[in-house]
C-alpha positions as CSV (number, residue, x, y, z in Angstrom):
1,M,89.5,-21.4,52.7
2,P,86.4,-20.4,50.7
3,E,86.8,-18.0,47.7
4,P,85.5,-14.5,48.3
5,L,82.0,-13.8,47.1
6,Q,82.2,-11.8,43.6
7,P,79.6,-9.1,43.2
8,Q,77.0,-10.0,40.6
9,T,76.1,-7.7,37.7
10,Y,72.9,-7.8,35.9
11,E,72.6,-6.7,32.2
12,P,69.4,-5.7,30.8
13,Q,68.0,-8.0,28.4
14,P,66.4,-7.0,25.1
15,P,62.8,-7.6,24.9
16,Q,61.7,-10.7,23.6
17,P,59.3,-11.0,20.7
18,T,55.9,-12.3,21.4
19,D,53.1,-14.0,19.4
20,I,50.4,-11.6,20.5
21,A,50.4,-8.0,18.7
22,A,49.8,-5.1,20.5
23,P,46.2,-3.9,19.8
24,V,46.0,-1.3,17.1
25,P,43.3,1.2,17.4
26,P,40.8,1.1,14.5
27,A,41.4,3.6,11.7
28,P,38.5,6.3,11.5
29,P,36.1,5.6,8.8
30,H,36.9,7.2,5.4
31,F,34.0,9.1,4.3
32,T,33.3,8.9,0.5
33,V,30.7,10.7,-1.9
34,R,29.5,7.1,-2.3
35,D,28.4,7.0,1.2
36,I,25.9,9.7,0.5
37,F,23.8,7.6,-1.7
38,V,24.5,3.9,-0.5
39,G,24.4,2.5,2.8
40,A,24.8,-0.8,4.8
41,D,21.6,-1.8,3.2
42,G,22.1,-0.8,-0.4
43,I,20.9,2.4,-1.7
44,R,19.5,5.1,1.1
45,A,16.1,4.7,1.4
46,G,15.6,8.4,0.7
47,W,16.9,8.4,-2.5
48,S,15.2,5.1,-3.2
49,L,12.0,7.1,-2.6
50,L,12.7,9.9,-4.5
51,L,13.8,7.9,-7.6
52,F,10.7,5.8,-7.4
53,A,8.6,9.1,-7.3
54,V,10.3,10.4,-10.4
55,L,9.8,7.2,-12.1
56,F,6.2,6.9,-11.5
57,F,5.3,10.2,-12.4
58,V,7.4,10.3,-15.4
59,L,5.8,7.1,-16.7
60,L,2.5,8.9,-15.7
61,V,3.3,11.9,-18.1
62,V,4.4,9.7,-20.9
63,S,1.4,7.5,-20.7
64,G,-0.7,10.4,-20.6
65,F,1.0,12.1,-23.6
66,L,0.7,8.7,-25.6
67,L,-3.0,8.3,-24.8
68,G,-3.7,12.0,-25.6
69,R,-2.2,11.4,-29.2
70,V,-4.1,8.1,-29.7
71,H,-7.2,10.2,-28.7
72,D,-6.3,13.2,-31.1
73,R,-6.0,10.7,-33.9
74,R,-9.4,9.2,-33.3
75,S,-10.9,12.6,-33.1
76,G,-9.2,13.8,-36.4
77,A,-11.2,11.1,-38.1
78,R,-14.4,12.8,-37.0
79,S,-16.1,15.7,-38.9
80,T,-15.3,19.3,-37.1
81,S,-19.0,19.6,-35.9
82,Q,-18.7,16.1,-34.2
83,S,-15.1,16.6,-32.8
84,Q,-16.2,19.8,-30.8
85,P,-15.7,19.4,-26.9
86,Q,-18.4,18.0,-25.2
87,P,-19.5,19.6,-21.7
88,A,-18.4,17.3,-18.9
89,P,-20.7,15.4,-16.9
90,P,-21.3,17.0,-13.3
91,P,-19.4,15.6,-10.5
92,S,-22.1,13.7,-9.2
93,A,-22.9,11.8,-12.3
94,P,-22.4,7.9,-11.9
95,M,-19.2,6.5,-13.0
96,S,-18.6,4.3,-15.8
97,A,-16.7,1.1,-15.8
98,R,-14.8,2.4,-18.7
99,V,-13.5,5.4,-16.7
100,V,-12.6,3.2,-13.9
101,Y,-10.7,1.1,-16.2
102,A,-8.6,3.7,-17.7
103,D,-8.2,5.8,-14.3
104,E,-6.7,2.9,-12.6
105,G,-5.2,0.6,-15.3
106,V,-2.8,3.3,-16.6
107,P,-1.5,4.1,-12.9
108,L,-1.2,0.3,-12.2
109,L,1.0,-0.3,-15.3
110,C,3.0,2.8,-14.2
111,V,3.4,1.6,-10.5
112,A,4.2,-1.9,-11.6
113,L,6.9,-0.6,-14.0
114,A,8.4,1.9,-11.5
115,T,8.5,-1.2,-8.9
116,W,10.3,-3.3,-11.5
117,L,12.9,-0.7,-12.3
118,M,13.7,-0.1,-8.8
119,A,13.8,-3.7,-7.9
120,K,16.5,-4.1,-10.7
121,I,18.4,-1.1,-9.6
122,E,18.2,-2.3,-5.8
123,R,18.7,-5.8,-6.8
124,R,16.0,-7.2,-4.8
125,P,13.1,-9.5,-5.9
126,V,10.3,-7.8,-7.3
127,L,8.0,-9.7,-5.4
128,A,9.6,-8.8,-2.1
129,Y,7.4,-5.6,-2.0
130,G,4.4,-7.0,-0.7
131,F,3.7,-9.8,-3.4
132,L,5.5,-13.0,-2.0
133,P,3.7,-15.9,-3.6
134,A,3.5,-18.0,-0.1
135,R,-0.4,-18.7,0.2
136,A,-1.3,-15.9,-2.3
137,L,-4.3,-17.6,-3.6
138,R,-5.6,-18.8,-0.1
139,N,-5.2,-15.2,1.3
140,F,-6.6,-13.6,-2.0
141,A,-9.8,-15.7,-1.8
142,T,-10.2,-15.2,2.0
143,G,-9.8,-11.4,1.6
144,L,-12.8,-11.8,-1.3
145,A,-14.9,-13.6,1.1
146,W,-14.3,-11.2,4.1
147,G,-14.8,-8.0,2.1
148,I,-18.3,-9.1,0.9
149,A,-19.2,-10.3,4.3
150,L,-18.2,-7.4,6.4
151,L,-19.7,-5.0,4.0
152,S,-22.9,-7.0,3.8
153,L,-23.1,-6.9,7.7
154,L,-22.3,-3.2,7.7
155,V,-25.5,-2.6,5.2
156,L,-27.5,-5.0,7.3
157,M,-26.8,-3.1,10.4
158,L,-27.7,0.2,8.7
159,R,-30.9,-1.2,7.3
160,A,-31.8,-2.6,10.7
161,A,-31.4,0.8,12.4
162,G,-33.4,2.5,9.4
163,L,-30.4,4.4,8.3
164,L,-30.5,2.7,4.8
165,V,-33.4,2.4,2.5
166,F,-33.8,-0.3,-0.5
167,D,-35.8,1.3,-3.2
168,A,-36.1,-0.9,-6.0
169,R,-34.1,-3.7,-8.0
170,L,-32.8,-2.3,-11.0
171,L,-31.0,-5.2,-12.8
172,F,-32.4,-8.7,-14.0
173,G,-31.5,-11.6,-16.0
174,G,-28.1,-11.7,-17.9
175,S,-27.7,-8.0,-16.8
176,I,-26.5,-8.8,-13.5
177,L,-23.9,-11.1,-14.5
178,H,-22.9,-8.9,-17.1
179,Y,-22.5,-5.8,-14.8
180,G,-21.3,-8.0,-12.0
181,I,-18.0,-9.3,-13.9
182,I,-17.6,-5.8,-15.5
183,W,-17.3,-4.2,-12.0
184,L,-15.9,-7.0,-10.4
185,A,-12.8,-6.9,-12.8
186,G,-12.7,-2.9,-12.5
187,F,-12.6,-3.0,-8.7
188,L,-9.9,-5.6,-8.9
189,L,-7.9,-2.9,-10.9
190,V,-8.6,-0.3,-8.2
191,A,-7.3,-2.7,-5.3
192,L,-4.4,-3.7,-7.4
193,S,-3.5,-0.2,-8.4
194,E,-4.0,1.4,-4.9
195,E,-2.3,-1.4,-2.8
196,S,0.7,-1.5,-5.0
197,L,1.1,2.3,-4.9
198,T,0.3,3.0,-1.0
199,R,1.4,-0.5,0.4
200,G,3.9,-1.9,-2.2
201,Y,7.3,-0.3,-2.7
202,L,6.6,2.6,-0.7
203,Q,5.6,0.7,2.5
204,F,8.7,-1.3,2.2
205,T,11.3,1.3,1.3
206,L,10.0,3.7,4.0
207,T,10.1,1.0,6.5
208,R,13.7,0.3,5.6
209,G,14.6,4.3,6.1
210,L,12.5,4.7,9.3
211,S,14.0,1.3,10.8
212,G,17.6,2.6,10.2
213,T,16.6,5.9,11.8
214,Y,15.1,4.3,14.7
215,R,18.3,2.0,15.2
216,L,20.6,5.1,15.3
217,L,18.4,6.8,17.9
218,F,17.2,4.1,20.2
219,G,19.2,0.8,19.4
220,A,18.4,-2.3,17.4
221,D,15.4,-3.5,19.6
222,H,12.4,-3.5,17.7
223,A,13.7,-1.3,14.9
224,N,12.1,-2.9,12.1
225,R,8.4,-3.3,13.9
226,A,8.7,0.4,14.7
227,G,9.8,1.5,11.4
228,F,6.9,-0.8,9.5
229,W,4.2,0.9,11.9
230,I,5.3,4.5,11.7
231,A,5.5,4.1,7.8
232,A,1.9,2.5,8.0
233,L,0.6,5.6,9.8
234,I,2.1,7.9,7.4
235,L,1.1,6.2,4.2
236,S,-2.6,5.4,5.8
237,F,-3.0,8.9,6.5
238,A,-1.9,9.8,2.9
239,F,-4.4,7.1,1.8
240,G,-7.2,8.6,3.5
241,I,-6.4,12.1,2.5
242,G,-6.4,11.0,-1.3
243,H,-10.0,10.4,-1.1
244,R,-10.5,13.9,-0.3
245,P,-11.3,15.1,-3.9
246,N,-14.2,12.6,-4.1
247,P,-17.6,14.4,-4.4
248,G,-19.7,13.8,-1.3
249,E,-16.8,12.5,0.7
250,S,-16.9,13.9,4.5
251,P,-14.3,14.0,7.3
252,L,-15.5,10.9,8.9
253,G,-15.2,9.2,5.4
254,L,-11.7,10.3,5.1
255,L,-11.1,8.9,8.6
256,S,-12.6,5.7,7.8
257,A,-10.5,5.4,4.5
258,G,-7.4,5.8,6.6
259,L,-8.4,3.2,9.0
260,A,-9.1,0.9,6.2
261,G,-5.6,1.6,5.1
262,F,-4.1,0.7,8.4
263,L,-6.2,-2.5,8.3
264,F,-4.7,-3.5,5.2
265,C,-1.3,-2.6,6.7
266,F,-2.1,-4.9,9.5
267,S,-2.9,-7.8,7.0
268,L,0.4,-7.1,5.2
269,W,2.4,-7.3,8.5
270,H,0.5,-10.5,9.7
271,T,0.8,-12.5,6.4
272,G,3.9,-10.7,4.8
273,S,2.1,-9.9,1.5
274,L,-0.8,-7.7,0.2
275,W,-3.0,-10.5,-1.2
276,W,-5.6,-10.3,1.5
277,A,-5.7,-6.6,1.4
278,I,-6.3,-6.9,-2.6
279,G,-9.1,-9.3,-2.3
280,F,-10.8,-7.6,0.6
281,H,-10.4,-4.2,-1.2
282,A,-11.9,-5.5,-4.4
283,S,-14.9,-7.3,-3.0
284,W,-15.6,-4.4,-0.5
285,D,-15.9,-1.9,-3.2
286,W,-17.8,-4.3,-5.7
287,A,-20.4,-4.9,-3.1
288,Q,-20.8,-1.3,-2.2
289,S,-20.8,-0.1,-5.8
290,F,-22.5,-3.0,-7.6
291,L,-24.4,-5.3,-5.3
292,Y,-26.1,-2.8,-2.8
293,G,-25.7,0.3,-5.0
294,V,-24.7,2.6,-2.1
295,P,-22.1,5.5,-2.7
296,D,-18.4,4.6,-2.4
297,S,-16.5,7.4,-0.7
298,G,-19.0,9.5,-2.4
299,L,-18.9,7.9,-5.9
300,M,-22.0,6.0,-7.4
301,A,-21.5,3.4,-10.2
302,Q,-23.5,3.0,-13.3
303,G,-25.2,-0.3,-13.7
304,H,-25.9,-1.4,-10.1
305,L,-28.2,-4.3,-8.8
306,Y,-30.2,-2.1,-6.3
307,A,-31.3,1.5,-5.8
308,T,-30.7,2.8,-2.3
309,H,-30.8,6.0,-0.3
310,P,-29.4,6.8,3.2
311,A,-31.7,8.1,5.9
312,G,-31.2,9.9,9.3
313,R,-28.2,11.8,10.4
314,P,-25.2,11.6,7.9
315,Y,-22.6,10.5,10.6
316,L,-24.8,7.5,11.4
317,S,-26.0,6.7,7.9
318,G,-23.1,7.7,5.8
319,G,-25.0,10.4,4.0
320,L,-23.6,11.1,0.5
321,T,-20.4,9.5,1.3
322,G,-22.1,6.0,1.7
323,P,-21.5,3.5,4.5
324,E,-17.8,4.6,4.7
325,G,-19.1,7.8,6.3
326,S,-20.9,6.0,9.1
327,L,-19.8,5.6,12.6
328,L,-20.8,2.0,12.3
329,L,-18.0,1.5,10.1
330,L,-15.6,1.1,13.3
331,P,-16.6,-2.0,14.7
332,V,-16.6,-3.3,11.3
333,I,-13.0,-2.4,11.0
334,L,-12.2,-4.2,14.3
335,A,-14.0,-7.3,12.8
336,G,-11.8,-7.3,10.0
337,A,-8.7,-7.2,12.1
338,A,-10.2,-9.9,14.3
339,A,-10.7,-11.9,11.1
340,I,-6.9,-11.5,10.1
341,V,-5.9,-13.1,13.3
342,L,-8.3,-15.8,13.6
343,T,-8.3,-17.0,9.9
344,L,-4.7,-16.2,8.5
345,P,-1.7,-18.0,9.7
346,R,1.1,-15.6,10.8
347,T,4.0,-15.5,8.4
348,H,7.3,-13.7,9.1
349,S,7.3,-11.0,6.6
350,G,10.2,-9.5,4.9
351,Y,9.5,-6.5,6.8
352,E,11.0,-7.9,9.9
353,A,14.4,-7.9,7.9
354,A,13.9,-4.9,5.7
355,N,17.2,-3.4,6.3
356,A,19.3,-6.4,5.2
357,P,21.2,-5.7,2.3
358,P,21.0,-7.6,-0.8
359,P,23.6,-10.2,-1.2
360,S,24.6,-9.2,-4.6
361,L,24.8,-5.3,-3.9
362,H,28.3,-5.4,-2.3
């Protein structure tokens, strides 16, 4: 006879350990004072810009003080009658090469030293701020050639339209070579000084900061590109306004200077360095001031090859501003942009990854 079925009881089993751990929610980020000054890409761009500005102006003040002491010592060796202050030349007086060397050489040393100090602080290569050596000589030489060629094109257009008149030749023989070399060296200082200040460290760091802001607001797509071009607009506008104190400068001349600055930014984006812009800037100014003897943003140079004068309406001839104050400059700027695209290879610049942290910073 079968045994009666016994009721079965089930005892609860303890939970068995598993190899997969339960997900733990991430801890909220701990904010520290360091986060105010340092971000994912190193020192925050705003603090870097402020520190660079302080370093640059302190160096300018110190260098001005030292130069003043040297000048005072030299003046002290003269008699009282000889050391009396002389009246300043009128604003329209032609500028001398000595003044250009002093006015541009000292700021160049200051901006170079400030950039070097910031590179050490941020632990980045000093050449990363627009002076990468790749194709440097080729780009510089190409910029020199295009600066002379496009300024000559503008002068020929003005002359053909009766807006620029050549009066006489002023230099002959060895004087041509003498003044030509002096002014070429002077305008190379001008180009190095202005490009280093307005499109060197400032362009790099402002791009870095604006790229980060763009990324927070709109996402990562094209953040570096947007940051670069916004920074280029800001600094090109500042570059144009910086010409305002020049005697004879005009609103159209200021706009032209800003457009030239934007052209130089385009060459920086396309080639990854400032070498083309430095060459173009130097030879453009040299051709204006020495070769053709026309005003450069309202400034005339001592010792130029030809004597010229504008004719016709100032917005076409440039007037006292020079060819840069003429509407005919606009197609020449476009021709410069075409020359960059057609004659220079595209190089992936450091600005496309400007927000990357330096390896040794963290």
